[in-house]
C-alpha positions, 0 to 999 in steps of 0.5 A: 505499442501495446498496453499489455502488462508484462514483467520479468523475474526480479521486477517490482510488481503488484499481485492480487489474490482472494483471501476469503471467498464470499462463503467464508466471510463474516455473517455480520457483514452487509449483504452487498459486501458479504457477496464479494470476495475479500481481495488483497493486493501485495507488492514484491519482486517477481520470481518469474516472468509473467503477463497481466492476469497470470499467476506469479509468486513474489518475494515481499520486502518482509521476506514473504512469498505470495502468489497472485495474479499480476496486476501491475509492474513498477507500482507506485503508492497511492494511499493518502491520509486525506486532507489535513485538519486546518487546526493542525496545519500550523502546529509544526511551524508554531512548535518550532517557533516556541522551541526557538524562543525557549532555547533563546531564553535559556541561552542567557542563563 
C-alpha cells in the first residue's frame, strides 16, 4: 500500500499552478508576501492519467481547460465561513416564528 497520488483520465482531481512569479507581483505587497509566487488550486476532470506532481490538464465545471501539477484525487471542499455570529444564530428560527404568527393572524380575515 502506498500514499502515491495517481489519477486516471476522467477522475475528479485538483491541480496547482503558478499564476504570478515573485517578480511579477505588485510592489505594494509586504516583502515576505511579494517574495512568494501566487499559487492557484483548481479542481476539474483529468484529461489524462498522471501521478502526483505531474503536469495534467483538467476540464473545470465551467468548461475551462487548466494545466497544473496534480495535487489531489477526489478532493473535497474545505472552505469555511468561520463560526457564526451569536447574534445571527437564531435569526432563521425567529423569523419563521414571526411569519407563522403573521400568517395565522391574517388567516382569520
